[in-house]
C-alpha positions as CSV (number, residue, x, y, z in Angstrom):
1,M,7.9,1.7,-18.4
2,K,7.9,-1.1,-20.6
3,Q,6.6,-4.3,-19.1
4,Q,8.7,-7.5,-19.7
5,Y,6.9,-10.7,-20.3
6,N,9.5,-13.3,-21.1
7,G,7.6,-15.1,-23.8
8,A,4.7,-16.4,-21.7
9,I,1.7,-14.6,-23.3
10,S,-1.1,-17.0,-24.6
11,V,-3.8,-16.3,-27.1
12,F,-6.2,-16.3,-24.1
13,D,-4.3,-13.5,-22.7
14,M,-4.3,-11.5,-25.7
15,L,-7.8,-12.0,-26.8
16,K,-10.2,-12.0,-23.8
17,I,-13.9,-11.9,-23.5
18,G,-15.1,-9.0,-21.7
19,V,-17.0,-6.0,-21.2
20,G,-16.7,-2.4,-22.9
21,P,-16.1,0.2,-23.4
22,S,-12.4,0.0,-22.2
23,S,-10.0,-2.9,-21.5
24,S,-7.9,-0.6,-19.7
25,H,-10.9,1.4,-18.0
26,T,-13.3,-1.1,-17.7
27,L,-12.1,-4.7,-17.9
28,G,-8.9,-4.2,-16.1
29,P,-10.1,-2.5,-13.1
30,W,-12.9,-5.1,-13.1
31,K,-10.4,-7.8,-12.9
32,A,-8.1,-6.1,-10.4
33,A,-11.1,-5.7,-8.1
34,G,-11.6,-9.5,-8.1
35,L,-7.9,-10.4,-7.8
36,W,-8.0,-8.1,-4.6
37,L,-10.8,-9.8,-3.2
38,E,-9.2,-13.2,-3.9
39,E,-6.1,-12.1,-2.0
40,L,-8.1,-10.9,1.0
41,S,-10.0,-14.0,0.9
42,N,-6.8,-16.2,0.8
43,Q,-5.4,-14.3,3.8
44,G,-8.5,-14.5,5.9
45,F,-9.4,-10.9,6.1
46,L,-12.5,-10.9,4.0
47,H,-15.0,-11.7,6.7
48,T,-13.8,-9.0,9.1
49,L,-14.0,-6.3,6.6
50,Q,-16.3,-3.4,7.0
51,G,-15.7,-0.8,4.3
52,V,-14.0,-0.4,1.1
53,R,-12.7,2.7,-0.6
54,V,-11.1,2.7,-4.1
55,Y,-8.7,5.6,-5.3
56,L,-8.3,6.0,-9.0
57,Y,-5.0,7.8,-10.6
58,G,-4.0,9.4,-13.8
59,S,-6.0,8.5,-16.8
60,L,-8.3,6.2,-14.9
61,A,-9.3,9.3,-12.7
62,K,-9.4,11.8,-16.0
63,T,-11.5,9.5,-18.1
64,G,-12.7,7.0,-15.7
65,L,-16.2,7.9,-15.7
66,G,-16.8,8.1,-19.4
67,H,-15.4,4.6,-19.8
68,G,-17.4,3.2,-16.9
69,T,-14.4,2.5,-14.3
70,D,-17.1,3.0,-11.4
71,K,-19.2,0.4,-12.6
72,A,-16.6,-2.1,-13.4
73,V,-15.2,-1.8,-10.0
74,M,-18.3,-2.1,-8.0
75,L,-19.0,-5.4,-10.1
76,G,-15.7,-6.8,-9.6
77,L,-16.0,-6.0,-5.9
78,M,-19.3,-8.2,-5.9
79,G,-17.0,-11.0,-7.4
80,T,-18.6,-11.1,-10.8
81,D,-17.0,-12.4,-14.0
82,P,-16.9,-10.0,-16.9
83,E,-17.1,-12.9,-19.5
84,F,-20.3,-14.4,-18.1
85,F,-22.0,-11.6,-16.0
86,D,-25.6,-10.9,-17.5
87,L,-25.4,-7.5,-18.8
88,E,-29.3,-7.6,-19.1
89,R,-28.9,-7.0,-15.2
90,L,-26.2,-4.4,-15.6
91,D,-28.4,-1.1,-15.0
92,E,-30.5,-2.9,-12.2
93,T,-27.5,-4.0,-10.3
94,L,-26.0,-0.7,-10.1
95,A,-29.1,1.1,-9.4
96,E,-29.5,-1.0,-6.6
97,I,-26.0,-0.3,-5.3
98,D,-26.7,3.4,-5.7
99,S,-30.1,3.6,-3.9
100,S,-29.1,1.1,-1.1
101,K,-25.6,2.7,-0.4
102,T,-24.7,-1.0,0.0
103,L,-22.5,-3.6,-2.0
104,S,-22.7,-7.4,-1.8
105,L,-19.0,-8.1,-1.3
106,A,-17.7,-11.0,-3.3
107,G,-21.5,-12.0,-3.5
108,E,-21.7,-12.9,0.2
109,R,-22.1,-10.1,2.5
110,R,-23.3,-6.5,2.4
111,I,-21.1,-3.8,3.5
112,P,-21.8,0.1,3.1
113,F,-20.9,1.3,-0.3
114,D,-21.7,4.8,-1.5
115,P,-20.4,5.4,-4.9
116,A,-20.1,8.9,-4.8
117,K,-18.1,8.7,-1.8
118,S,-16.4,5.0,-1.9
119,I,-14.7,5.7,-5.5
120,L,-12.3,8.9,-5.7
121,Y,-11.0,10.3,-8.7
122,L,-7.5,11.6,-8.2
123,K,-7.2,13.7,-11.5
124,T,-3.9,15.5,-10.7
125,E,-2.1,12.5,-9.1
126,C,-0.3,9.5,-10.8
127,L,1.2,6.4,-9.5
128,P,4.8,6.0,-10.5
129,Y,4.6,2.8,-12.5
130,H,1.8,3.3,-15.1
131,P,-0.9,6.1,-15.8
132,N,-3.7,3.3,-15.1
133,G,-3.3,3.2,-11.6
134,L,-5.7,2.2,-8.7
135,V,-5.7,1.6,-5.0
136,F,-8.1,-0.5,-2.9
137,E,-8.5,0.2,0.7
138,A,-10.2,-1.9,3.2
139,F,-11.3,-1.2,6.7
140,F,-11.7,-4.0,9.2
141,E,-13.8,-4.1,12.6
142,D,-10.8,-3.5,14.6
143,G,-10.1,-0.1,13.3
144,Q,-7.2,-1.3,11.2
145,S,-6.9,-0.7,7.1
146,R,-4.8,-2.5,4.3
147,R,-4.3,-0.8,0.9
148,Q,-3.2,-2.6,-2.2
149,I,-2.1,-1.1,-5.7
150,Y,-2.8,-2.5,-9.0
151,Y,-2.2,-1.3,-12.4
152,S,-4.3,-1.6,-15.6
153,V,-1.5,-1.8,-18.1
154,G,-3.9,-2.2,-21.2
155,G,-5.7,-4.9,-23.1
156,G,-7.2,-6.2,-19.7
157,F,-3.8,-7.0,-18.5
158,V,-3.4,-6.2,-14.5
159,E,-0.4,-6.2,-12.5
160,K,-0.1,-5.9,-8.6
161,D,2.3,-3.2,-7.4
162,G,5.8,-4.8,-7.0
163,E,5.0,-8.1,-8.7
164,G,5.2,-7.6,-12.4
165,N,3.0,-9.5,-14.8
166,A,0.6,-12.0,-13.5
167,Q,1.0,-14.1,-16.7
168,A,4.8,-14.2,-16.8
169,Q,4.6,-15.6,-13.2
170,R,1.8,-18.1,-13.9
171,L,2.8,-19.5,-17.4
172,K,5.7,-22.2,-17.5
173,S,8.5,-21.9,-20.1
174,L,7.3,-22.5,-23.6
175,P,9.0,-25.0,-26.2
176,R,9.2,-22.1,-28.8
177,P,9.9,-18.7,-26.6
178,I,9.2,-15.6,-28.7
179,E,10.2,-12.5,-27.6
180,N,10.2,-10.6,-30.9
181,A,9.6,-11.0,-34.7
182,A,13.4,-12.3,-35.3
183,D,12.6,-15.1,-32.9
184,L,9.1,-15.9,-34.7
185,F,10.9,-16.0,-37.8
186,R,13.7,-18.3,-36.9
187,W,10.9,-20.6,-35.3
188,T,9.1,-20.7,-38.4
189,K,12.2,-21.6,-40.6
190,E,13.4,-24.2,-38.1
191,M,10.1,-26.0,-38.0
192,D,9.4,-25.3,-41.7
193,S,6.0,-24.1,-40.6
194,R,3.5,-21.2,-40.7
195,I,3.3,-18.6,-37.8
196,S,0.0,-20.3,-36.6
197,E,1.6,-23.6,-36.3
198,V,4.4,-22.1,-33.8
199,V,1.8,-20.7,-31.8
200,W,-0.3,-24.2,-31.7
201,E,2.8,-25.7,-30.5
202,N,3.6,-23.3,-27.6
203,E,-0.3,-23.3,-26.6
204,L,-0.3,-26.9,-26.3
205,A,2.2,-26.8,-23.6
206,L,-0.2,-24.8,-21.6
207,L,-3.7,-26.6,-22.3
208,P,-4.7,-29.6,-24.0
209,R,-6.0,-29.3,-27.4
210,Q,-9.5,-29.7,-26.7
211,E,-9.4,-26.8,-24.4
212,I,-7.6,-24.5,-26.7
213,E,-10.3,-25.5,-29.5
214,A,-13.1,-24.7,-27.0
215,G,-11.6,-21.3,-26.1
216,L,-11.1,-20.3,-29.7
217,D,-14.5,-21.1,-30.5
218,R,-16.0,-18.9,-27.7
219,I,-13.8,-15.9,-28.6
220,W,-15.1,-16.5,-32.5
221,A,-18.7,-16.9,-31.0
222,C,-18.4,-13.8,-29.1
223,M,-17.1,-11.9,-32.1
224,K,-19.9,-13.0,-34.1
225,T,-22.5,-12.3,-31.7
226,C,-21.3,-9.0,-31.3
227,V,-21.4,-8.0,-35.0
228,Y,-24.7,-9.4,-35.4
229,R,-26.0,-7.6,-32.5
230,G,-24.5,-4.5,-33.4
231,V,-25.8,-4.3,-36.9
232,H,-29.2,-4.6,-35.7
233,Q,-29.1,-1.9,-32.9
234,K,-30.6,1.3,-33.5
235,G,-30.6,4.8,-31.5
236,F,-28.0,6.6,-29.6
237,L,-25.0,5.5,-27.7
238,P,-25.0,6.1,-24.1
239,S,-23.7,9.5,-23.1
240,H,-24.3,13.4,-23.5
241,L,-22.4,13.0,-26.9
242,Q,-25.5,11.7,-28.4
243,V,-23.6,9.9,-31.0
244,C,-26.1,8.0,-33.4
245,R,-25.4,4.3,-34.1
246,R,-24.3,3.9,-37.9
247,A,-24.0,0.0,-38.5
248,H,-27.7,-0.7,-38.6
249,K,-28.0,2.1,-41.1
250,I,-25.4,0.5,-43.4
251,N,-26.5,-2.8,-43.0
252,E,-30.0,-1.8,-43.9
253,K,-28.9,0.0,-47.0
254,L,-26.7,-2.7,-48.3
255,L,-29.4,-5.4,-47.6
256,S,-32.0,-3.3,-49.2
257,G,-34.1,-3.2,-46.1
258,K,-34.2,-7.2,-45.7
259,S,-33.7,-8.7,-42.3
260,Y,-32.3,-12.1,-41.5
261,S,-33.0,-14.0,-38.3
262,D,-29.7,-15.4,-37.4
263,F,-26.0,-14.9,-38.4
264,D,-25.6,-17.6,-40.8
265,T,-28.3,-16.4,-43.1
266,W,-27.3,-13.0,-42.9
267,M,-23.8,-13.7,-43.7
268,A,-25.0,-15.7,-46.8
269,A,-27.1,-13.0,-47.8
270,I,-24.1,-10.7,-47.8
271,Q,-22.2,-13.1,-49.9
272,E,-24.9,-13.4,-52.6
273,G,-24.9,-9.2,-52.8
274,G,-21.6,-9.3,-54.6
275,D,-17.8,-8.7,-54.3
276,G,-17.3,-5.3,-55.9
277,F,-14.6,-3.0,-54.3
278,R,-16.9,-0.6,-52.8
279,Y,-19.6,-2.9,-51.8
280,T,-16.7,-5.1,-49.7
281,M,-15.3,-2.1,-48.2
282,D,-18.8,-0.8,-46.9
283,W,-19.4,-4.2,-45.4
284,V,-15.8,-4.1,-43.7
285,S,-16.7,-0.7,-42.1
286,C,-19.9,-2.1,-41.2
287,F,-18.5,-4.9,-39.2
288,A,-16.0,-2.8,-37.5
289,L,-18.6,0.0,-36.6
290,A,-20.8,-2.6,-35.2
291,V,-18.5,-4.0,-32.6
292,N,-17.2,-0.6,-31.4
293,E,-20.7,0.5,-31.3
294,E,-21.6,-2.5,-29.0
295,N,-18.4,-1.7,-27.1
296,A,-19.2,1.8,-26.3
297,S,-22.7,0.6,-25.1
298,F,-21.1,-1.7,-22.6
299,G,-21.4,-4.7,-24.5
300,R,-19.5,-7.9,-24.6
301,V,-16.4,-8.0,-27.0
302,V,-13.2,-9.5,-27.2
303,T,-10.1,-7.5,-26.6
304,A,-8.0,-7.5,-29.8
305,P,-5.6,-6.3,-28.4
306,T,-7.9,-4.0,-26.4
307,N,-11.6,-3.0,-26.5
308,G,-11.2,0.3,-28.1
309,A,-9.7,-1.5,-31.0
310,A,-11.9,-4.7,-30.7
311,G,-13.8,-4.0,-34.0
312,V,-10.6,-4.6,-36.5
313,L,-9.8,-8.1,-35.9
314,P,-13.4,-9.4,-36.4
315,A,-14.0,-7.2,-39.3
316,V,-11.1,-8.4,-41.1
317,L,-11.8,-11.9,-40.3
318,L,-15.3,-11.7,-41.6
319,Y,-13.9,-10.0,-44.8
320,F,-11.5,-13.1,-45.0
321,L,-14.8,-15.3,-44.4
322,I,-17.2,-13.7,-46.7
323,F,-15.3,-12.2,-49.5
324,C,-12.0,-14.3,-49.9
325,E,-12.5,-17.9,-49.0
326,K,-16.5,-17.9,-49.2
327,G,-16.6,-19.8,-46.1
328,L,-13.9,-21.0,-43.6
329,D,-13.6,-24.0,-41.6
330,R,-13.1,-24.2,-37.9
331,K,-9.1,-24.6,-38.2
332,Q,-8.8,-21.6,-40.5
333,V,-10.7,-19.5,-38.0
334,H,-8.4,-20.8,-35.0
335,D,-5.3,-20.4,-37.1
336,F,-6.3,-16.8,-38.0
337,L,-6.9,-16.0,-34.1
338,L,-3.5,-17.6,-33.2
339,T,-1.6,-15.8,-35.7
340,A,-3.2,-12.5,-34.6
341,S,-2.5,-13.1,-30.9
342,E,1.4,-13.7,-31.6
343,I,1.7,-10.3,-33.5
344,G,0.0,-8.7,-30.7
345,S,2.1,-10.3,-28.0
346,I,5.3,-8.9,-29.9
347,F,4.0,-5.5,-29.6
348,K,3.1,-6.1,-25.9
349,K,6.6,-7.3,-25.1
350,G,8.6,-4.9,-27.4
351,A,6.7,-1.7,-26.9
352,T,3.1,-1.5,-25.4
353,I,-0.6,-2.1,-26.0
354,S,-1.9,0.8,-23.7
355,A,-3.2,4.0,-25.1
356,A,-2.4,5.5,-21.9
357,M,1.4,4.8,-22.6
358,G,1.5,5.0,-26.3
359,G,-1.5,6.8,-27.6
360,C,-3.8,5.1,-30.1
361,Q,-0.9,3.7,-32.1
362,A,-0.8,1.3,-29.2
363,E,-4.6,0.1,-30.1
364,I,-5.6,0.4,-33.4
365,G,-2.1,0.3,-35.0
366,V,-1.3,-2.9,-33.2
367,S,-4.8,-4.4,-33.8
368,S,-4.3,-3.4,-37.6
369,A,-1.1,-5.1,-37.4
370,M,-2.5,-8.3,-35.9
371,A,-5.2,-8.4,-38.6
372,A,-2.9,-7.9,-41.2
373,A,-0.6,-10.9,-40.6
374,A,-3.4,-13.0,-39.9
375,L,-4.9,-12.2,-43.0
376,A,-2.0,-12.6,-45.0
377,E,-1.2,-16.1,-43.8
378,G,-4.7,-17.1,-44.6
379,L,-4.4,-15.9,-48.2
380,G,-1.3,-18.2,-48.3
381,S,1.6,-15.8,-47.6
382,S,4.9,-16.9,-46.1
383,P,5.9,-16.2,-42.5
384,Q,8.2,-13.5,-43.8
385,Q,5.2,-11.9,-45.9
386,A,2.8,-12.3,-42.9
387,M,5.4,-10.2,-40.8
388,M,5.8,-7.8,-43.6
389,A,2.0,-7.1,-43.6
390,A,2.0,-6.5,-39.7
391,E,4.9,-4.0,-40.4
392,I,3.1,-2.2,-43.2
393,A,-0.1,-2.0,-41.1
394,M,1.7,-0.4,-38.0
395,E,4.0,1.8,-40.1
396,H,1.2,3.8,-41.2
397,H,-0.4,4.1,-37.7
398,L,2.8,5.3,-36.1
399,G,2.3,8.5,-34.2
400,L,-1.7,8.0,-33.8
401,T,-2.9,9.9,-30.8
402,C,-5.6,9.0,-28.3
403,D,-7.9,11.9,-27.8
404,P,-11.3,10.5,-27.0
405,V,-13.7,13.4,-26.9
406,G,-15.6,13.7,-23.4
407,G,-13.4,10.8,-22.4
408,L,-15.7,8.6,-24.2
409,V,-14.6,5.6,-26.6
410,Q,-16.7,7.0,-29.5
411,I,-15.2,9.9,-31.3
412,P,-12.9,9.4,-33.1
413,C,-12.4,5.7,-31.3
414,I,-15.1,3.7,-33.5
415,E,-14.5,5.2,-36.8
416,R,-10.8,4.4,-36.3
417,N,-11.6,0.9,-36.2
418,S,-12.8,0.7,-39.7
419,M,-9.8,2.6,-41.0
420,G,-7.6,0.1,-39.0
421,A,-9.4,-2.7,-40.8
422,I,-9.3,-1.2,-44.2
423,K,-5.2,-0.7,-43.9
424,A,-4.9,-4.2,-42.5
425,I,-6.5,-5.4,-45.8
426,M,-4.3,-3.2,-47.7
427,A,-1.3,-4.4,-46.0
428,A,-1.8,-7.8,-46.5
429,Q,-2.4,-7.4,-50.2
430,L,0.6,-5.1,-50.4
431,A,2.7,-7.9,-48.6
432,L,1.6,-10.8,-50.8
433,Q,2.7,-8.6,-53.9
434,S,6.0,-8.1,-52.3
435,N,9.3,-9.8,-51.9
436,P,10.1,-9.6,-48.1
437,D,13.7,-10.1,-48.7
438,E,13.7,-6.6,-50.2
439,A,12.0,-5.0,-47.5
440,R,13.9,-2.1,-45.7
441,V,11.9,-1.9,-42.6
442,S,11.5,-5.1,-40.4
443,L,8.5,-5.8,-37.7
444,D,11.1,-5.6,-35.3
445,T,12.3,-2.2,-36.4
446,V,8.7,-0.8,-36.5
447,V,8.0,-2.3,-32.7
448,K,11.1,-0.4,-31.4
449,T,10.1,2.7,-33.5
450,M,6.5,2.5,-32.0
451,W,7.9,2.4,-28.5
452,E,10.4,5.2,-29.0
453,T,7.4,7.4,-30.5
454,A,5.4,6.6,-27.3
455,L,8.2,7.7,-25.2
456,D,8.3,11.0,-27.1
457,M,4.7,11.6,-27.4
458,N,3.1,14.5,-25.3
459,E,1.2,13.0,-22.4
460,K,-1.9,15.1,-23.3
461,Y,-2.3,12.9,-26.5
462,K,-2.1,9.7,-24.4
463,E,-5.8,8.7,-23.3
464,T,-6.4,11.6,-21.2
465,S,-8.4,13.9,-23.4
466,D,-6.6,16.9,-22.7
467,G,-5.5,17.6,-26.3
468,G,-6.1,16.9,-30.1
469,L,-9.9,16.1,-31.1
470,A,-10.9,16.0,-27.6
471,I,-10.5,19.6,-27.0
472,Q,-11.5,20.6,-30.5
473,I,-15.0,19.2,-30.9
474,P,-18.1,20.8,-29.4
475,L,-20.4,18.7,-27.2
476,A,-23.3,19.3,-29.5
477,L,-26.3,17.2,-29.8
478,S,-27.2,15.3,-32.8
479,A,-30.2,13.3,-34.2
480,C,-30.5,9.9,-35.4
């Protein structure tokens, strides 16, 4: 089922700071657990709670272990925030739960909790509304119990059963409501403005400018930290697949083995290296790989629009920063993020950003479209050309399946971020050299087509690891 959002999606709904490897399987369940605790606390039930059981359905059950759903649920039940939780304490925290068979509920009181028995994977069952369903069951001192259903619907968005989208209920009506690309174009024409300026006006109806700017600064800082950390990490990604990290190898090769102590000096060294096509594309691939290798390692990333596709937007933004403008000011970075988020929200309203609903076209395809539009606008396109760039990028991702090997966001997911970033750049360039009045396919048409493709797609190609590369690739060990 397609969710309805009534124009009320903020940039901070689309671009969330969270923990990998999956916004649907990790960030969503983490947030759902927190929402459930808040509900129990508001109703006065938390202090009498004696035990908890969590049931995972559909895609969450089939690939939840590989995506860390169990870890996310436990951390959510502890009342931690995925944006601020100290990831250096991750292994220690989970080991303590496993050894003590207890959990500090909401960080306040200990309850019995055995991960092997308290989290159940119902792989053959699926809840009716969305493939990523989970149920929290609470047991109380008087012998009574309460159950609540939540859905992790992609990109870290969470819906409580029967109540629909939390954002649609929370946010007020916007001065420039946007349901589709036609609405967006109409507002740019009426305001004689760029896409980012329309989005700014809507965001200012929700938050003061200083808070918006500070939030966008945090998002960009998280992206930079993630890339910089990713290009300096060696070894294998966690899992039985033994996938070797590659971003650090590309980084070392391109910089002739030299190291730099901080992001700014590292970035300056990249700029000094030249701007030939091969050199530029190598770096774009490196940026995207770095982010998604961090994501696969339970690192902190920005959903854009999901964790599995988190590498595309920062890779293209860094391409813009290093190879196009030779340094962007703060406002240009903010505008880039705002434009990208609006394109993502149009796909969410008109189709889906959940791979469990639409395959990888809903993740890498959408992220590529977001990046393409933002880059085109940054390079001076008209609003029509920016939307044309988004359309071109998605058009060449239509039908892309989600088939993670071993139920992990590693093969082929990490490489797909590099491909999505490069397609975004090519889409922006094509749009800049084109007359959008002559285009035969509109952005709204491609959104509609993507949703119809999602409905037609066989379920085994939607994040279940039951088809595609997931069943063709032997789980052999490799060496770094």
